[in-house]
SERO-386629 format. One line per 10 residues: number of its first residue (from 1); for each residue x, y, z of N, C-alpha, C. Coordinates in nm, 3 decimals, padded with zeros to 5 digits. Example, Ala and Ser with C-alpha at 12.3 -4.5 7.8 and 13.67 -1.06 7.14 Angstrom:
REM residues 2
1 = 01.319,-00.569,00.780,01.230,-00.450,00.780,01.320,-00.330,00.780 | 01.285,-00.225,00.708,01.367,-00.106,00.714,01.290,00.003,00.787
//
This chain:
REM residues 132
1 = -05.495,04.320,01.316,-05.467,04.309,01.177,-05.327,04.257,01.154 | -05.313,04.192,01.040,-05.182,04.137,01.006,-05.095,04.245,00.947 | -04.965,04.228,00.968,-04.869,04.325,00.915,-04.862,04.310,00.764 | -04.861,04.421,00.693,-04.858,04.413,00.546,-04.723,04.361,00.497 | -04.724,04.286,00.387,-04.600,04.237,00.325,-04.537,04.349,00.245 | -04.412,04.366,00.260,-04.342,04.462,00.176,-04.229,04.390,00.104 | -04.175,04.449,00.001,-04.075,04.385,-00.083,-03.937,04.378,-00.019 | -03.916,04.444,00.089,-03.785,04.439,00.155,-03.785,04.322,00.251 | -03.736,04.209,00.201,-03.734,04.086,00.282,-03.597,04.071,00.347 | -03.598,04.019,00.465,-03.472,03.998,00.536,-03.415,03.862,00.496
11 = -03.282,03.856,00.474,-03.216,03.732,00.432,-03.217,03.629,00.545 | -03.221,03.673,00.667,-03.215,03.581,00.781,-03.350,03.526,00.822 | -03.456,03.564,00.755,-03.590,03.518,00.791,-03.606,03.373,00.748 | -03.620,03.274,00.843,-03.627,03.132,00.807,-03.753,03.098,00.729 | -03.857,03.171,00.748,-03.981,03.141,00.677,-03.969,03.168,00.528 | -03.895,03.270,00.491,-03.880,03.306,00.351,-03.771,03.226,00.281 | -03.664,03.189,00.353,-03.552,03.120,00.289,-03.570,02.968,00.285 | -03.670,02.915,00.352,-03.690,02.770,00.354,-03.740,02.717,00.222 | -03.803,02.798,00.142,-03.859,02.752,00.016,-03.760,02.761,-00.099 | -03.638,02.807,-00.074,-03.541,02.819,-00.182,-03.489,02.682,-00.221
21 = -03.460,02.666,-00.347,-03.414,02.538,-00.397,-03.286,02.561,-00.476 | -03.185,02.480,-00.450,-03.059,02.490,-00.521,-03.069,02.409,-00.649 | -03.044,02.473,-00.759,-03.052,02.404,-00.888,-02.911,02.394,-00.944 | -02.868,02.273,-00.967,-02.735,02.249,-01.023,-02.752,02.188,-01.161 | -02.668,02.231,-01.253,-02.676,02.171,-01.387,-02.620,02.029,-01.383 | -02.672,01.946,-01.470,-02.622,01.809,-01.476,-02.489,01.808,-01.550 | -02.416,01.698,-01.539,-02.286,01.685,-01.604,-02.301,01.693,-01.756 | -02.409,01.637,-01.808,-02.433,01.641,-01.953,-02.450,01.786,-02.000 | -02.520,01.869,-01.922,-02.538,02.008,-01.959,-02.405,02.083,-01.958 | -02.321,02.054,-01.862,-02.189,02.119,-01.853,-02.104,02.079,-01.973
31 = -02.107,01.953,-02.012,-02.031,01.907,-02.129,-02.081,01.975,-02.257 | -02.211,01.988,-02.269,-02.267,02.054,-02.387,-02.224,02.200,-02.394 | -02.228,02.268,-02.280,-02.185,02.408,-02.277,-02.038,02.421,-02.310 | -01.958,02.330,-02.261,-01.814,02.331,-02.287,-01.787,02.304,-02.434 | -01.863,02.211,-02.492,-01.846,02.178,-02.634,-01.885,02.298,-02.721 | -01.991,02.367,-02.684,-02.034,02.484,-02.761,-01.934,02.598,-02.749 | -01.875,02.612,-02.630,-01.780,02.721,-02.608,-01.650,02.698,-02.685 | -01.608,02.574,-02.698,-01.484,02.545,-02.771,-01.508,02.523,-02.918 | -01.633,02.512,-02.960,-01.664,02.491,-03.100,-01.653,02.347,-03.142 | -01.640,02.257,-03.049,-01.627,02.115,-03.080,-01.763,02.049,-03.061
41 = -01.795,01.956,-03.151,-01.923,01.888,-03.139,-01.915,01.770,-03.043 | -01.798,01.714,-03.028,-01.782,01.598,-02.939,-01.745,01.648,-02.800 | -01.825,01.612,-02.702,-01.799,01.657,-02.565,-01.675,01.591,-02.508 | -01.648,01.467,-02.549,-01.532,01.398,-02.494,-01.403,01.458,-02.545 | -01.403,01.517,-02.664,-01.282,01.577,-02.717,-01.247,01.706,-02.643 | -01.346,01.770,-02.586,-01.323,01.895,-02.516,-01.259,01.872,-02.379 | -01.281,01.757,-02.322,-01.224,01.728,-02.191,-01.081,01.679,-02.207 | -00.991,01.724,-02.120,-00.852,01.678,-02.130,-00.842,01.529,-02.099 | -00.756,01.461,-02.172,-00.738,01.316,-02.152,-00.652,01.294,-02.029 | -00.697,01.206,-01.943,-00.622,01.173,-01.822,-00.532,01.053,-01.850
51 = -00.410,01.058,-01.800,-00.326,00.939,-01.815,-00.378,00.828,-01.725 | -00.362,00.703,-01.765,-00.413,00.594,-01.681,-00.338,00.591,-01.547 | -00.411,00.554,-01.444,-00.350,00.548,-01.311,-00.252,00.431,-01.304 | -00.147,00.452,-01.227,-00.050,00.345,-01.206,-00.112,00.241,-01.115 | -00.084,00.114,-01.139,-00.137,00.012,-01.049,-00.069,00.020,-00.912 | -00.142,-00.015,-00.811,-00.091,-00.013,-00.675,00.013,-00.124,-00.660 | 00.131,-00.094,-00.603,00.230,-00.200,-00.589,00.182,-00.306,-00.490 | 00.225,-00.429,-00.508,00.179,-00.535,-00.418,00.233,-00.516,-00.277 | 00.156,-00.563,-00.179,00.198,-00.553,-00.040,00.320,-00.641,-00.013 | 00.322,-00.757,-00.076,00.433,-00.849,-00.056,00.487,-00.893,-00.191
61 = 00.620,-00.905,-00.198,00.683,-00.950,-00.320,00.711,-01.100,-00.317 | 00.692,-01.163,-00.203,00.717,-01.305,-00.182,00.864,-01.342,-00.197 | 00.954,-01.245,-00.194,01.097,-01.272,-00.203,01.144,-01.347,-00.079 | 01.092,-01.311,00.036,01.131,-01.377,00.160,01.088,-01.524,00.157 | 00.968,-01.550,00.115,00.919,-01.688,00.106,01.003,-01.768,00.008 | 01.033,-01.709,-00.107,01.115,-01.777,-00.207,01.251,-01.812,-00.149 | 01.315,-01.719,-00.078,01.448,-01.742,-00.021,01.443,-01.854,00.083 | 01.348,-01.845,00.176,01.341,-01.947,00.280,01.311,-02.085,00.222 | 01.218,-02.093,00.127,01.186,-02.223,00.065,01.307,-02.283,-00.005 | 01.381,-02.200,-00.076,01.500,-02.247,-00.147,01.604,-02.301,-00.049
71 = 01.627,-02.231,00.060,01.726,-02.275,00.160,01.679,-02.400,00.233 | 01.549,-02.409,00.257,01.495,-02.527,00.326,01.506,-02.651,00.237 | 01.474,-02.640,00.110,01.479,-02.754,00.019,01.621,-02.802,-00.004 | 01.716,-02.709,-00.011,01.855,-02.746,-00.033,01.926,-02.782,00.098 | 01.858,-02.760,00.211,01.916,-02.782,00.344,02.051,-02.711,00.355 | 02.052,-02.586,00.314,02.171,-02.503,00.317,02.198,-02.455,00.458 | 02.323,-02.467,00.501,02.358,-02.415,00.633,02.371,-02.263,00.622 | 02.304,-02.194,00.711,02.304,-02.048,00.710,02.357,-01.995,00.842 | 02.399,-01.870,00.838,02.441,-01.799,00.958,02.338,-01.689,00.981 | 02.277,-01.692,01.099,02.178,-01.591,01.136,02.245,-01.494,01.232
81 = 02.256,-01.369,01.192,02.317,-01.267,01.277,02.205,-01.190,01.344 | 02.209,-01.189,01.478,02.106,-01.119,01.554,02.143,-00.973,01.573 | 02.051,-00.893,01.618,02.075,-00.750,01.638,02.189,-00.721,01.735 | 02.206,-00.807,01.833,02.313,-00.784,01.931,02.449,-00.834,01.881 | 02.455,-00.887,01.757,02.581,-00.931,01.700,02.607,-01.080,01.713 | 02.524,-01.151,01.788,02.543,-01.295,01.805,02.514,-01.367,01.674 | 02.602,-01.468,01.642,02.585,-01.545,01.519,02.540,-01.686,01.554 | 02.436,-01.732,01.486,02.384,-01.867,01.506,02.392,-01.941,01.374 | 02.445,-02.064,01.378,02.459,-02.146,01.257,02.360,-02.260,01.261 | 02.306,-02.292,01.144,02.215,-02.405,01.136,02.142,-02.406,01.003
91 = 02.047,-02.500,00.993,01.966,-02.515,00.873,01.824,-02.470,00.906 | 01.766,-02.391,00.818,01.629,-02.344,00.841,01.535,-02.461,00.819 | 01.461,-02.496,00.925,01.369,-02.610,00.917,01.231,-02.566,00.869 | 01.180,-02.456,00.922,01.054,-02.399,00.878,01.047,-02.253,00.920 | 00.949,-02.183,00.865,00.931,-02.042,00.897,00.783,-02.009,00.893 | 00.748,-01.899,00.955,00.613,-01.844,00.941,00.624,-01.692,00.939 | 00.516,-01.626,00.965,00.515,-01.481,00.953,00.608,-01.412,01.053 | 00.624,-01.468,01.171,00.696,-01.399,01.278,00.827,-01.464,01.319 | 00.851,-01.590,01.283,00.972,-01.655,01.332,01.022,-01.763,01.236 | 01.146,-01.807,01.263,01.203,-01.918,01.188,01.255,-02.021,01.288
101 = 01.259,-02.146,01.245,01.314,-02.253,01.329,01.445,-02.296,01.265 | 01.552,-02.290,01.343,01.685,-02.326,01.295,01.726,-02.456,01.360 | 01.757,-02.558,01.278,01.804,-02.689,01.326,01.957,-02.684,01.333 | 02.010,-02.715,01.451,02.155,-02.714,01.470,02.199,-02.853,01.512 | 02.307,-02.903,01.454,02.359,-03.035,01.491,02.444,-03.022,01.616 | 02.418,-03.112,01.711,02.494,-03.112,01.836,02.451,-03.006,01.934 | 02.358,-02.922,01.898,02.308,-02.815,01.987,02.156,-02.812,01.976 | 02.092,-02.747,02.071,01.944,-02.741,02.065,01.896,-02.660,01.945 | 01.781,-02.701,01.892,01.717,-02.625,01.786,01.664,-02.494,01.843 | 01.655,-02.393,01.758,01.613,-02.261,01.806,01.494,-02.210,01.726
111 = 01.405,-02.144,01.797,01.294,-02.072,01.736,01.330,-01.924,01.751 | 01.355,-01.857,01.638,01.407,-01.720,01.642,01.301,-01.626,01.585 | 01.270,-01.522,01.661,01.177,-01.420,01.611,01.247,-01.338,01.502 | 01.177,-01.314,01.394,01.233,-01.238,01.282,01.267,-01.095,01.323 | 01.198,-01.043,01.423,01.220,-00.905,01.466,01.359,-00.884,01.524 | 01.423,-00.990,01.574,01.556,-00.973,01.632,01.668,-01.015,01.536 | 01.631,-01.053,01.414,01.732,-01.093,01.316,01.781,-00.968,01.242 | 01.913,-00.953,01.240,01.973,-00.842,01.166,01.985,-00.879,01.019 | 02.046,-00.996,00.990,02.054,-01.048,00.854,02.090,-01.195,00.857 | 02.075,-01.259,00.739,02.103,-01.403,00.724,02.189,-01.419,00.599
121 = 02.289,-01.506,00.608,02.367,-01.540,00.489,02.407,-01.685,00.493 | 02.449,-01.738,00.377,02.490,-01.877,00.368,02.625,-01.895,00.435 | 02.643,-02.007,00.506,02.769,-02.035,00.575,02.884,-02.051,00.475 | 02.856,-02.102,00.358,02.959,-02.122,00.258,03.015,-01.988,00.208 | 02.936,-01.881,00.212,02.985,-01.749,00.174,03.088,-01.699,00.274 | 03.073,-01.735,00.400,03.169,-01.694,00.502,03.302,-01.762,00.479 | 03.299,-01.891,00.439,03.421,-01.965,00.412,03.494,-01.905,00.291 | 03.420,-01.868,00.188,03.479,-01.809,00.068,03.543,-01.674,00.097 | 03.479,-01.592,00.180,03.530,-01.460,00.208,03.657,-01.465,00.293 | 03.677,-01.573,00.370,03.798,-01.588,00.451,03.915,-01.639,00.367
131 = 03.892,-01.677,00.242,03.998,-01.721,00.155,04.036,-01.866,00.170 | 03.950,-01.945,00.229,03.980,-02.086,00.248,03.929,-02.168,00.131
//
């Protein structure tokens, strides 16, 4: 004979708990309940207003491209100071993502990786700062 069913069911019994269904209210129902609780008829008025999100800043400002293009078009003589303190003088001929090409008169042209550049300035600024 089969064992009789009694009302004391075990919570861990997989046969009895498999038929349970989770019922969640929809968002519209939650808004209606919130509107009724606050006494407001408009559901959107009951929800707090969110400030608009700030736009994501751009990855690149193109300032580097603008600077290099300006110096290349004017053929401005620049001084490139490397991380080890060495100074190289010349005119920027072209550039890309990782390096610049410096044209030097009377000396070989150089392809310089941007990673080893400490800073760049115009040669005429050096003359002005020396008081000449």
